[in-house]
C-alpha positions in Angstrom: 0.0 0.0 0.0 1.6 3.3 -1.1 0.8 6.5 0.8 0.0 9.7 -1.1 3.3 11.1 -2.4 2.5 14.7 -1.3 2.3 13.9 2.5 5.1 14.3 5.0 4.7 13.3 8.6 6.4 15.6 11.0 7.6 15.0 14.6 8.9 18.1 16.3 11.5 17.3 18.9 14.7 18.2 20.5 17.8 16.1 21.0 19.3 17.1 24.4 22.9 16.3 25.3 23.2 16.9 29.1 26.8 17.8 28.6 29.0 18.2 25.6 30.5 21.4 24.3 29.1 23.1 27.4 29.0 21.8 31.0 25.8 20.4 32.5 24.7 23.6 34.2 25.3 25.7 31.1 23.0 23.3 29.2 20.4 22.9 32.0 19.5 26.6 32.1 18.7 26.4 28.4 16.8 23.2 28.9 14.5 24.8 31.5 13.9 27.7 29.0 13.2 25.2 26.2 10.7 23.2 28.2 8.9 26.4 29.3 8.6 27.5 25.6 7.5 24.1 24.4 4.8 23.9 27.1 3.5 27.3 26.1 3.5 26.3 22.4 1.6 23.1 23.2 -1.0 25.0 25.3 -1.7 27.5 22.5 -1.6 24.7 19.8 1.4 26.1 18.0 2.7 22.6 18.3 0.3 19.8 17.9 2.7 17.5 19.8 6.4 17.5 20.8 8.9 14.7 21.6 11.0 15.8 24.5 13.9 13.5 23.5 14.1 9.8 24.4 15.2 10.3 27.9 13.4 11.0 31.2 16.5 12.5 32.8 15.5 15.8 31.1 12.4 15.8 33.4 14.5 15.2 36.4 16.9 18.0 35.4 14.1 20.5 34.8 12.1 19.7 37.9 15.1 20.3 40.1 14.9 23.9 39.0 11.2 24.3 38.3 9.3 21.7 40.5 6.1 23.7 39.9 6.1 22.5 36.2 5.4 18.9 37.1 1.6 19.1 37.0 1.7 20.9 33.7 4.2 18.4 32.2 2.1 15.4 33.6 -1.0 16.8 32.0 0.6 17.2 28.6 2.2 13.8 28.8 -1.1 12.2 29.9 -2.9 13.8 26.9 -0.3 12.3 24.6 0.9 15.7 23.3 4.3 15.6 25.0 6.2 12.4 24.7 9.4 11.3 26.5 11.5 8.1 26.9 11.8 5.1 26.9 15.3 5.6 28.3 16.4 7.5 31.4 19.5 8.7 29.5 20.4 8.2 25.8 23.4 6.0 26.5 26.1 4.9 24.2 24.7 1.4 24.2 28.0 -0.2 23.0 30.3 1.0 25.8 28.2 0.2 28.8 27.2 -3.2 30.1 23.9 -5.0 29.4 22.9 -4.6 33.0 23.7 -0.9 32.9 21.2 -0.6 30.0 18.6 -2.6 31.9 19.0 -0.3 35.0 18.7 2.7 32.6 15.3 1.5 31.3 14.0 0.6 34.8 14.9 4.1 35.9 12.9 5.6 33.1 10.0 3.3 33.9 9.9 4.8 37.4 9.6 8.3 35.9 6.9 7.0 33.6 4.9 5.8 36.6 5.4 9.2 38.2 4.8 11.5 35.2 2.1 9.5 33.4 3.6 7.3 30.6 6.6 6.7 28.4 7.1 6.4 24.7 7.0 2.8 23.6 9.4 3.3 20.6 13.0 2.2 21.2 14.4 5.6 20.4 18.2 5.8 19.9 18.8 8.3 17.2 22.4 9.5 17.8 24.3 6.6 19.3 27.6 5.9 17.4 26.5 2.5 16.2 24.3 -0.1 18.0 25.1 -3.5 19.6 23.6 -6.8 18.4 21.6 -7.2 21.7 19.6 -4.0 21.5 16.5 -5.7 19.8 16.6 -8.3 22.6 16.7 -5.7 25.2 13.9 -3.6 23.7 11.8 -6.7 23.3 12.5 -7.6 26.9 10.9 -4.3 27.9 7.8 -4.9 25.7 8.9 -2.8 22.7 8.8 -4.1 19.2 10.0 -0.9 17.4 13.2 1.0 17.2 14.4 4.3 15.6 18.1 4.4 14.8 20.5 6.2 12.4 24.2 5.8 12.7 25.4 2.3 11.8 22.2 1.2 10.1 22.7 0.2 6.4 22.1 3.5 4.7 20.2 1.9 1.8 17.5 0.5 4.2 14.9 2.9 5.4 12.9 0.2 7.1 14.0 -3.3 8.2 13.5 -6.0 10.8 16.5 -5.9 13.1 17.3 -9.2 14.8 19.5 -10.1 17.7 21.4 -13.4 17.6 18.8 -15.1 19.9 16.1 -14.3 17.3 14.5 -11.3 19.1 13.5 -8.7 16.5 12.1 -5.2 16.2 10.6 -3.2 13.3 13.2 -0.5 12.7 13.2 2.9 11.1 16.5 4.3 9.9 16.1 8.1 10.1 18.4 11.0 10.7 17.1 12.9 13.7 18.7 16.3 12.8 16.5 17.9 10.2 15.8 21.3 11.8 17.0 23.2 8.8 14.2 22.0 6.6 11.6 24.3 8.2 14.0 26.7 10.0 13.9 29.6 7.6 10.5 30.7 6.3 11.7 31.9 2.9 13.5 28.6 2.0 11.2 26.1 3.9 9.2 25.3 0.8 12.1 24.4 -1.5 13.9 22.6 1.3 10.8 20.6 2.1 10.3 19.6 -1.5 13.9 18.5 -1.8 13.8 16.6 1.4 10.6 14.7 0.4 12.0 13.9 -3.0 15.2 12.5 -1.5 13.1 10.4 1.0 10.9 9.1 -1.8 14.0 7.9 -3.7 15.0 6.0 -0.6 11.4 4.9 0.4 9.2 5.0 -2.7 6.3 3.4 -0.8 6.5 5.8 2.1 5.4 6.9 4.6 7.7 9.9 4.7 9.0 11.1 8.1 10.6 14.5 9.0 12.2 14.6 12.4 11.9 18.4 12.9 14.5 19.1 15.5 18.2 18.8 16.4 20.7 19.4 19.1 19.6 21.9 21.7 17.3 23.8 19.4 13.7 24.8 19.6 12.4 23.8 16.1 10.1 25.9 14.1 6.5 24.7 14.6 5.1 23.2 11.3 1.9 25.3 11.9 4.0 28.5 11.3 5.2 27.2 7.9 2.0 26.2 6.2 1.8 29.3 4.1 5.5 29.2 3.2 5.5 25.6 2.1 2.2 25.7 0.1 4.1 25.9 -3.2 6.0 22.7 -2.4 2.9 20.6 -3.0 3.7 18.7 0.2 1.2 18.4 3.0 2.7 18.5 6.5 1.0 16.2 9.0 2.0 16.6 12.6 2.2 13.3 14.4 3.8 11.4 17.3 6.4 8.6 17.3 3.8 6.0 18.3 1.3 7.1 15.6 3.9 7.2 12.9 5.3 3.8 13.8 1.8 2.3 13.8 1.4 3.7 10.2 4.9 2.7 9.0 4.7 -0.8 10.5 1.3 -1.4 9.0 2.5 -0.2 5.6 5.6 -2.3 5.7 3.8 -5.5 6.8 1.0 -5.0 4.3 0.6 -8.2 2.2 1.0 -6.2 -1.0 4.4 -4.9 0.0 7.7 -6.6 -0.5 9.0 -8.5 2.5 11.0 -6.4 4.9 14.8 -6.9 4.7 16.3 -8.5 7.8 19.5 -7.2 9.4 21.1 -9.5 11.9 23.5 -8.5 14.7 25.2 -5.2 15.3 24.7 -2.0 13.4 28.1 -0.7 12.5 27.8 -0.1 8.7 29.7 2.8 7.3 27.2 5.6 6.6 26.7 7.9 3.7 27.3 11.7 3.8 27.4 13.1 7.4 26.3 9.8 8.9 29.4 9.1 10.9 30.2 6.1 13.2 33.0 8.1 14.9 34.9 5.0 15.9 37.6 6.9 17.7 35.2 7.4 20.6 35.8 3.8 21.6 39.3 4.9 22.8 39.1 8.6 23.5 39.9 9.3 27.1 40.2 5.6 28.1 40.4 6.7 31.7 36.6 7.5 31.4 35.9 4.0 30.2 38.1 2.4 32.9 36.3 4.3 35.6 32.9 3.2 34.3 34.0 -0.4 34.2 35.1 -0.3 37.8 31.9 1.3 39.0 29.4 -0.8 37.1 31.3 -4.0 37.9 31.3 -3.1 41.6 27.5 -2.5 41.6 26.6 -5.5 39.4 28.9 -8.2 40.7 29.3 -7.3 44.4 26.8 -4.6 45.7 23.7 -6.0 44.1 24.4 -9.7 44.9 25.4 -8.9 48.5 22.2 -6.9 48.9 20.2 -9.8 47.5 21.9 -12.2 50.0 21.1 -9.7 52.8 17.4 -9.5 51.8 17.1 -13.2 51.4 18.6 -13.7 54.9 16.1 -11.2 56.3 13.1 -13.0 54.7 14.4 -16.4 55.8 14.9 -15.1 59.4 18.6 -15.5 59.5 20.1 -13.5 62.4 23.1 -12.7 60.3 21.1 -10.0 58.6 20.6 -7.9 61.8 22.0 -4.5 62.3 21.5 -2.8 58.9 18.5 -1.0 57.5 17.3 -2.6 54.2 15.8 0.7 52.9 19.0 2.6 53.5 21.1 0.0 51.8 18.7 -0.1 48.8 18.8 3.7 48.7 22.6 3.7 48.6 22.5 1.2 45.7 20.0 3.3 43.8 22.1 6.5 44.3 25.2 4.8 43.0 23.4 3.5 39.9 22.0 7.0 39.3 25.6 8.4 39.2 26.8 5.6 36.9 23.8 6.0 34.5 24.3 9.7 34.3 27.8 9.0 33.0 26.5 6.8 30.2 25.3 9.3 27.5 27.5 9.1 24.4 29.0 12.5 24.8 30.0 11.6 28.4 31.3 8.0 28.2 32.6 8.4 24.7 35.1 11.0 25.9 34.2 13.5 23.2 33.2 16.5 25.4 35.1 19.5 26.8 37.5 18.9 29.6 35.0 20.4 32.2 32.5 17.6 31.4 35.0 14.8 31.9 36.2 16.3 35.2 32.5 15.9 36.2 32.2 12.4 34.9 35.3 11.4 36.8 33.9 12.8 40.0 30.6 11.0 39.5 32.4 7.7 38.9 34.4 8.2 42.0 31.3 9.0 44.0 29.6 5.8 42.7 32.7 3.8 43.5 32.9 5.2 47.1 29.1 4.5 47.6 29.4 1.0 46.2 32.4 0.2 48.4 30.6 1.4 51.5 27.6 -0.6 50.6 29.6 -3.8 50.2 31.5 -3.3 53.4 28.3 -2.6 55.3 26.7 -5.8 53.9 29.7 -7.8 54.9 29.5 -6.3 58.3 25.9 -7.5 58.5 27.2 -10.9 57.6 29.6 -10.8 60.6 32.7 -9.6 58.7 34.2 -6.4 60.0 36.7 -5.2 57.4 37.6 -1.9 59.1 41.3 -1.3 59.9 40.8 -0.2 63.5 42.6 -1.0 66.7 46.0 -2.1 67.9 47.9 -3.7 64.9 47.8 -7.5 65.3 50.9 -9.4 66.4 49.7 -13.1 66.2 47.0 -13.6 63.5 44.8 -11.8 61.0 41.7 -13.3 59.4 41.1 -12.7 55.7 37.9 -13.1 53.7 37.8 -13.6 49.9 34.6 -12.5 48.2 33.3 -13.7 44.9 31.3 -11.8 42.2 30.8 -15.0 40.2 27.6 -17.1 39.9 29.3 -20.5 40.5 31.9 -21.6 43.1 35.2 -20.4 41.8 39.0 -20.6 42.5 41.4 -17.9 41.5 44.2 -15.4 42.1 44.0 -13.1 45.1 46.2 -10.2 46.1 45.3 -8.6 49.5 46.9 -6.0 51.7 47.3 -7.1 55.4 48.2 -4.6 58.2 50.2 -5.9 61.1 52.4 -4.6 63.9 55.6 -3.2 62.7 58.2 -5.9 62.9 55.7 -8.7 62.4 55.2 -10.6 59.2 53.1 -13.4 57.7 54.7 -16.8 58.3 51.8 -19.1 57.5 48.4 -19.0 55.7 45.6 -21.5 56.2 41.9 -21.7 55.5 39.8 -21.5 58.6 39.3 -25.3 58.6 43.1 -25.7 58.8 44.1 -26.4 55.2 47.6 -24.9 54.5 47.9 -22.5 51.6 50.9 -21.6 49.5 51.4 -17.8 49.6 53.8 -15.1 48.5 54.5 -11.8 50.3 55.0 -9.5 47.3 56.0 -6.4 49.3 56.0 -4.7 52.7 55.9 -1.0 53.5 55.4 1.0 56.7 52.4 3.2 56.7 50.2 5.1 59.2 46.7 3.7 59.0 43.7 5.9 59.8 40.2 4.7 60.6 37.0 6.2 62.0 33.3 5.3 61.8 30.0 6.0 63.6 31.0 3.6 66.4 34.7 4.1 66.2 36.6 7.1 67.5 39.2 8.4 65.0 42.5 6.5 65.4 45.8 6.4 63.6 48.3 3.5 63.9 51.7 2.8 62.4 51.5 -0.5 60.7 53.4 -2.8 58.4 51.4 -3.3 55.2 52.1 -6.6 53.6 50.9 -7.3 50.0 50.1 -11.0 49.9 49.3 -13.2 46.9 47.7 -16.6 47.0 45.2 -18.8 45.2 41.8 -19.0 46.9 40.0 -22.3 46.4 36.2 -23.0 46.1 34.9 -19.6 47.0 31.1 -20.0 47.0 29.0 -18.3 44.4 28.4 -14.6 45.4 29.7 -15.7 48.8 33.0 -15.7 50.7 35.8 -18.0 52.0 37.8 -17.2 55.1 41.5 -17.7 55.7 43.9 -17.1 58.7 47.3 -15.5 58.3 49.6 -16.5 61.2 52.1 -13.8 62.2 55.7 -14.0 63.4 58.9 -12.1 63.5 59.4 -10.3 60.2 62.9 -11.7 59.8 61.4 -15.2 59.7 59.1 -14.5 56.7 60.2 -16.6 53.7 61.4 -14.4 50.9 60.6 -15.3 47.3 63.5 -16.1 45.0 64.2 -13.1 42.7 66.5 -12.9 39.7 67.1 -10.0 37.4 69.3 -7.9 35.2 69.5 -4.2 34.9 69.7 -4.0 31.1 68.2 -5.8 28.2 70.1 -8.7 26.7 73.1 -7.7 24.5 72.3 -7.3 20.8 72.7 -10.6 18.9 72.3 -12.8 21.9 69.3 -14.8 23.1 67.3 -13.4 26.1 67.2 -15.5 29.3 64.5 -18.1 29.4 62.0 -18.2 32.3 60.4 -21.6 32.9 57.0 -21.2 34.5 55.9 -24.8 34.1 53.3 -24.4 31.4 55.3 -21.8 29.5 58.9 -21.0 28.6 59.1 -17.2 28.4 61.8 -14.7 27.3 61.7 -10.9 27.6 62.6 -9.1 24.4 64.4 -5.9 24.3 61.1 -4.1 23.4 59.3 -5.5 26.5 57.3 -8.0 24.6 57.5 -11.8 25.2 58.6 -14.8 23.4 56.2 -17.6 24.5 56.6 -21.3 24.1 53.5 -23.2 25.2 54.9 -26.5 26.5 51.5 -28.1 26.4 51.0 -27.5 22.6 54.5 -26.8 21.4 53.3 -23.6 19.8 55.8 -20.7 19.8 55.0 -17.0 19.5 57.1 -13.9 19.5 56.4 -10.3 20.3 53.4 -11.1 22.5 52.3 -8.0 24.3 54.2 -5.6 22.1 53.5 -2.0 22.9 53.3 0.3 19.9 53.0 4.1 19.8 52.0 5.8 16.5 51.1 9.3 15.7 47.5 10.5 15.8 46.5 13.8 14.1 42.8 13.1 14.8 40.3 14.3 17.4 38.1 12.7 20.1 35.9 11.2 17.3 38.3 9.7 14.8 41.9 8.4 14.7 43.8 10.0 11.9 47.4 8.9 11.1 49.9 11.6 10.0 51.2 11.5 6.5 54.7 10.7 7.7 54.4 8.5 10.8 56.9 6.9 13.2 56.1 3.7 15.2 57.9 3.6 18.5 58.4 0.6 20.8 59.7 0.4 24.4 63.3 -0.1 25.4 63.8 -2.3 28.5 66.1 -1.0 31.3 65.6 -3.7 33.9 63.9 -7.1 34.3 63.2 -8.8 37.7 61.7 -12.3 37.9 60.2 -13.7 41.1 59.1 -17.4 41.2 57.2 -19.1 44.0 54.8 -22.0 44.3 52.1 -19.4 43.8 53.2 -17.7 40.5 55.9 -16.5 38.3 56.1 -12.7 38.2 58.1 -10.7 35.7 58.6 -7.0 36.3 59.9 -5.0 33.4 61.0 -1.4 33.7 61.1 0.3 30.4 60.6 3.6 28.6 59.4 4.8 25.2 61.3 7.8 23.7 58.3 9.4 22.1 58.0 12.5 20.0 56.6 15.3 22.1 53.7 16.0 19.7 52.9 16.6 16.1 54.7 19.1 14.0 53.0 22.5 13.5 51.6 21.4 10.1 50.3 18.2 11.8 51.7 16.0 9.0 54.4 14.2 11.0 55.7 13.6 14.6 58.2 16.0 15.9 61.9 15.2 16.2 62.2 16.3 19.9 61.3 13.5 22.2 60.3 12.9 25.8 60.9 9.6 27.7 57.6 8.0 28.8 58.2 5.5 31.7 56.5 2.1 31.6 56.1 -0.7 34.1 55.0 -4.0 32.6 54.1 -6.7 35.1 53.5 -10.2 33.7 52.2 -13.0 35.8 51.7 -16.7 35.3 49.8 -18.2 38.2 50.4 -21.9 38.8 48.3 -24.3 36.8 46.9 -21.5 34.6 46.6 -21.5 30.8 46.9 -17.7 30.6 49.4 -14.9 31.1 48.3 -11.7 32.9 49.6 -8.3 32.0 49.4 -5.1 34.1 50.7 -2.2 32.1 51.3 1.2 33.8 52.3 4.1 31.5 53.1 7.6 32.6 52.1 9.4 29.5 54.1 12.6 28.8 53.6 12.8 25.0 50.9 14.4 22.9 49.2 13.3 19.7 49.7 9.6 19.7 48.0 6.2 20.0 49.4 3.4 22.2 48.4 -0.2 21.6 49.0 -3.6 23.1 49.5 -6.2 20.3 49.4 -10.0 20.0 50.5 -11.7 16.8 48.1 -14.0 15.1 48.3 -16.9 12.7 48.8 -15.2 9.3 46.3 -17.6 7.7 43.5 -16.4 10.0 40.7 -14.6 8.2 38.2 -13.8 11.0 38.1 -12.9 14.7 35.3 -13.2 17.3 34.7 -11.0 20.3 31.9 -10.7 22.9 29.4 -7.9 23.3 26.7 -7.8 25.9 25.0 -11.3 25.8 26.5 -12.6 22.6 29.6 -12.8 20.4 30.2 -11.3 17.0 32.5 -12.7 14.3 34.1 -10.2 12.0 36.6 -10.4 9.1 40.3 -9.6 9.6 41.0 -6.7 7.3 43.1 -3.6 6.8 43.8 -1.4 9.7 42.3 1.6 7.8 40.2 1.6 4.7 40.3 3.9 1.7 40.5 7.6 2.6 37.4 9.5 1.4 37.9 12.3 -1.1 34.5 13.9 -1.0 33.4 16.2 1.8 31.3 14.8 4.7 32.5 11.1 4.5 34.4 8.8 6.8 37.0 6.1 6.3 36.3 2.5 7.3 38.2 1.6 10.5 38.2 -2.0 11.6 38.0 -1.3 15.3 35.1 -2.7 17.2 33.5 -2.4 20.7 34.4 -5.4 22.8 33.4 -6.1 26.4 35.8 -8.7 27.8 37.4 -11.1 25.2 38.5 -11.5 21.6 39.6 -14.8 20.0 41.3 -16.0 16.9 42.0 -19.6 15.7 41.2 -23.1 16.9 42.9 -25.9 18.7 46.5 -25.5 19.8 46.9 -22.4 17.6 44.0 -20.5 19.2 44.8 -17.3 21.1 42.5 -15.0 23.1 43.0 -11.6 24.6 41.0 -10.7 27.7 40.3 -7.0 28.6 38.9 -5.0 31.5 37.4 -1.7 30.6 39.4 -1.2 27.3 36.7 -1.5 24.6 38.6 -0.7 21.4 40.0 -3.8 19.7 41.0 -4.6 16.2 42.3 -7.6 14.3 44.1 -6.4 11.1 46.4 -7.6 8.5 49.5 -5.8 7.2 52.6 -6.9 5.3 51.6 -10.5 5.4 51.0 -10.7 9.1 47.9 -10.5 11.4 47.8 -8.8 14.7 45.1 -8.4 17.4 45.4 -4.9 19.0 43.9 -3.4 22.2 44.1 0.4 22.3 45.4 1.6 25.7 45.1 5.3 25.0 44.7 7.9 22.3 46.2 11.2 23.1 44.5 14.0 21.2 44.1 17.7 21.8 40.9 18.5 20.0 37.2 17.7 20.4 36.7 17.9 16.7 38.7 19.1 13.7 37.7 19.9 10.1 41.0 18.9 8.5 41.2 15.1 9.0 41.7 12.6 6.2 39.7 9.8 7.9 36.7 12.1 8.2 36.3 15.0 5.8 34.4 17.5 7.9 33.9 18.2 11.6 31.8 16.1 14.0 31.3 18.9 16.5 32.8 22.3 17.4 36.5 22.7 16.9 37.4 23.2 20.6 40.8 22.5 22.2 40.6 19.8 24.9 44.1 19.5 26.3 43.1 17.0 29.0 42.2 14.6 26.2 45.9 14.2 25.7 45.7 11.8 28.7 48.8 13.0 30.4 49.8 11.1 33.5 49.4 7.6 34.9 47.2 5.0 33.3 47.0 1.3 34.3 45.6 -1.4 32.1 44.8 -5.0 32.9 44.9 -7.6 30.1 45.5 -11.3 29.8 46.3 -13.7 27.0 45.1 -17.3 26.8 46.7 -19.9 24.5 45.4 -23.2 23.1 42.0 -24.9 23.5 40.9 -22.6 26.3 41.1 -19.7 23.9 38.6 -21.0 21.3 35.6 -18.8 20.6 32.3 -20.6 21.0 33.3 -22.4 24.2 31.8 -21.6 27.5 35.2 -22.0 29.1 36.5 -18.8 27.4 33.5 -16.8 28.5 33.9 -18.0 32.1 37.6 -17.2 32.0 36.9 -13.7 30.7 34.3 -13.2 33.4 36.9 -14.2 36.1 39.4 -11.8 34.6 36.9 -8.9 34.4 35.6 -9.6 37.9 38.5 -11.0 39.9 38.1 -12.2 43.5 38.2 -9.4 46.1 39.9 -10.0 49.5 39.7 -8.0 52.7 41.7 -8.3 56.0 39.3 -8.3 59.0 39.6 -5.8 61.8 42.4 -6.6 64.3 41.1 -9.0 66.8 38.0 -10.0 64.7 37.6 -13.5 63.5 35.5 -14.9 60.7 32.2 -16.4 62.0 32.7 -19.5 59.7 35.0 -21.0 57.2 32.8 -19.8 54.4 29.5 -18.0 53.8 26.3 -19.8 54.8 25.2 -22.4 52.3 21.9 -21.6 50.7 22.1 -17.8 50.9 22.8 -17.4 47.1 22.0 -19.2 43.9 24.6 -21.3 42.2 24.6 -21.6 38.4 26.5 -24.3 36.4 26.5 -24.4 32.6 25.8 -20.7 32.0 27.0 -17.2 32.7 25.3 -15.1 35.3 24.5 -11.6 34.0 22.8 -10.4 37.3 21.6 -11.4 40.7 19.8 -8.5 42.3 16.7 -7.6 44.3 13.6 -7.1 42.1 13.1 -3.6 40.8 10.8 -1.3 42.8 8.4 -1.2 39.8 8.0 -5.0 40.0 5.1 -6.5 42.0 6.1 -8.4 45.1 9.5 -9.1 46.6 12.3 -11.5 45.8 15.4 -11.5 43.7 16.1 -11.6 39.9 18.6 -14.1 38.5 19.6 -13.5 34.9 21.6 -16.2 33.1 22.9 -16.4 29.6 24.4 -18.8 27.1 27.2 -16.8 25.4 27.9 -19.6 22.8 26.3 -20.5 19.5 25.4 -24.0 20.8 22.4 -25.1 22.9 23.3 -25.6 26.5 21.6 -26.8 29.7 22.1 -24.8 32.9 21.5 -26.1 36.4 20.5 -23.6 39.0 20.9 -24.5 42.7 18.4 -22.2 44.4 18.8 -20.4 47.7 17.3 -22.1 50.7 13.7 -21.0 51.2 13.0 -20.2 47.5 9.6 -21.8 46.8 8.6 -20.3 43.4 10.6 -19.5 40.3 8.9 -17.4 37.6 10.3 -17.0 34.1 10.1 -13.3 33.2 10.9 -10.8 30.5 14.0 -8.7 31.1 11.7 -6.0 32.6 10.5 -8.6 35.2 7.1 -9.1 33.7 6.2 -12.7 34.6 5.7 -15.1 31.7 5.0 -18.3 33.7 6.3 -20.4 36.5 9.1 -23.0 36.3 9.2 -26.4 38.1 11.6 -26.7 41.0 13.1 -30.2 41.7 12.7 -31.7 45.2 16.4 -31.1 45.8 16.0 -27.3 45.2 17.5 -27.3 41.7 16.2 -25.9 38.5 17.1 -27.0 35.0 17.1 -24.3 32.3 17.5 -25.0 28.6 19.3 -22.2 26.8 19.4 -21.9 23.0 22.2 -20.2 21.2 23.1 -16.9 22.8 19.9 -17.1 24.9 19.2 -15.2 28.1 16.7 -16.2 30.7 15.4 -13.9 33.5 14.2 -15.8 36.6 12.4 -14.3 39.6 13.1 -16.2 42.8 10.6 -15.9 45.7 9.8 -17.4 49.0 6.1 -17.7 50.0 6.3 -14.4 51.9 7.5 -12.5 48.8 4.7 -13.3 46.3 2.7 -10.4 45.0 -0.4 -9.8 47.0 -3.7 -9.0 45.3 
């Protein structure tokens, strides 16, 4: 069915960046003014309707200044004339976690309950590409439509977008920024005619949509342009998102129409003119991404599960839950999530705003971190574990507790700081039940420790702080395992064997070999490793090579200079420590980097500055992976620093995870053909990755694990393949108009000197070799989860002892055969009480998961992601639940005791 060719549906709207080329407060004053003007224009019918962006945070921001506007806004929203949502913030949905996006939608739903209603269209018009799981997420919140732009195939105006699990949404591909069409009265007629003609060429069957709005603008009301556009022979029809999508979906699914094309997976297609993906935002200001990863991981993997344990104990009557107020704890969690979510908009987390904005995002992340850490410690205290450093430093013993953020019992590496009396050291380590543990004292320093709390007078004590490494065993899912460190005279503490040399090996000679058991390692002069895997016999060279190249780009796009210079580190000293616990290689090195670009920005300068590096490589006993901690003190401008791993030159594709799935991509050139026309962008093979990337099969497989570093790329050059992780991009401009990889600006040309990322940056990576590195296996996903969420250990307060050897059995679920995405209390918008367990199958094969339920759970409901109950599931007599998971499937389960069921 073809709509009349002279009709154009118009949605007047605003796209509101909370912070970008201005700080938050500079924008908010204008937002309040805009909302006042829009309300007036709706009241006098100048606008028939208005879309107040896709995010409810604009309501929160306005009502903090003008709380008296709430009844007026509620009335307009209730009448359907003002629309908002479905998000709380328009996040960059590639860079934040799946659970971050879930919390975002729940927060918007609370505002919808307060203000009247939310838009039901999955509105994401300006994100810099879209992840494969977005259709699944929208479907999980009852939405079957989406509006996108960047990353969508430009030739497709309408399509069915499908996640890898089969979830799909009807999708409109539409540029949101079309304010100029009706902006000027004198040209509005000709512009409208040209716009409609272009849209008809793209969508000959219609219907035609004009998104009359843009960034921070009050668009011209269509009613004021009727006379001026009369000669265009186009009728303007004001509408809402919901009404237009009903029309467009009906037309697309009409039996007379051709079948809709289907697009599977992520949307990261290179766009046409002015439709930029802006891939450099994956690595601009990596300190922002790292801070977000720390905060959201703390909340998802520790704060939420510990609060769920606490609430379960309260319902089941456990006395361990005494002494803490559940409402206060839940309020702290809510506050921390509010801070994290407000850092998720693309101009915030992408690192492409002015310096003032990123100082603010840094503070918000620190506040969320501090709140989350307080919450976890308070919940541990409610469980009988006092982790405060208070009192006379111990002289005979210290109890330790290792806490897990994993959904199954797990073993793994632990490094913990233990405070003792000066002159005392750790002579023995045992589990509480008496099992001896191998351990290593990595370092000791003297420090004055301060502590104070509501029930503790301020106190300072001089202590010896010992950094202790050991391998914790069988830590319960979302629980803890306790250990005792016996103390003795510091002189009696066993010292690890350390060897080292102060310079790199002489040129032309082989470096010293370090035998770790599984691997034979050698440190190259450029601080990379030669690795021989003794289990498979496979040898690799230059593993973990650090490479700095010039970058004349901006916060949106990497742009290599015409004459570039690649620089590698030079080793100054290597120290090797080997114990029963691990082999640890400390490499001191530096990179002699050009200070910046030349004045014409075509090459790197000849004057250089030394950039210090500390590379720490660990192989823990019985592990199939090597762990890297890279600390760089960046002192150079205008460059990109990467961590590289060589690949099999015959490999043609690589696979990496996203939210709940994995994406396979071709290995291609590092940079595509440079555009010659204005307003276009070069293809760059970088991709957003959450925790792992893998290449190869069998003994030749290799995987890189990351933590908060989202930009990865597998590329070929000069007959060799390499997998690279970007550690930092140092650039000095928000946007520039003279790049070769993007032939116009992507924002204002503003200097942002703090985006040069001067100072310390620490990155954590790991490399797995052999069968455990194969994509498609659950083992790799589990290993990546353990790397991204390592075990956390605390020393208990001097004189305090652990109440048990491990956390109480039956206080948390245990999941085998799947990944746990979340275990948390039900959202406040969900009927009844209980907890939500979300599990996923990150592989392309069908799997069966077994869930051992917490004691006292009597009912398990299968639910949508938004916790809408779909039906109950049978629980076996032994308290277990079997869940069949299709390829890349996710299941949301609501666990309740009889006292937590919704009441009619």
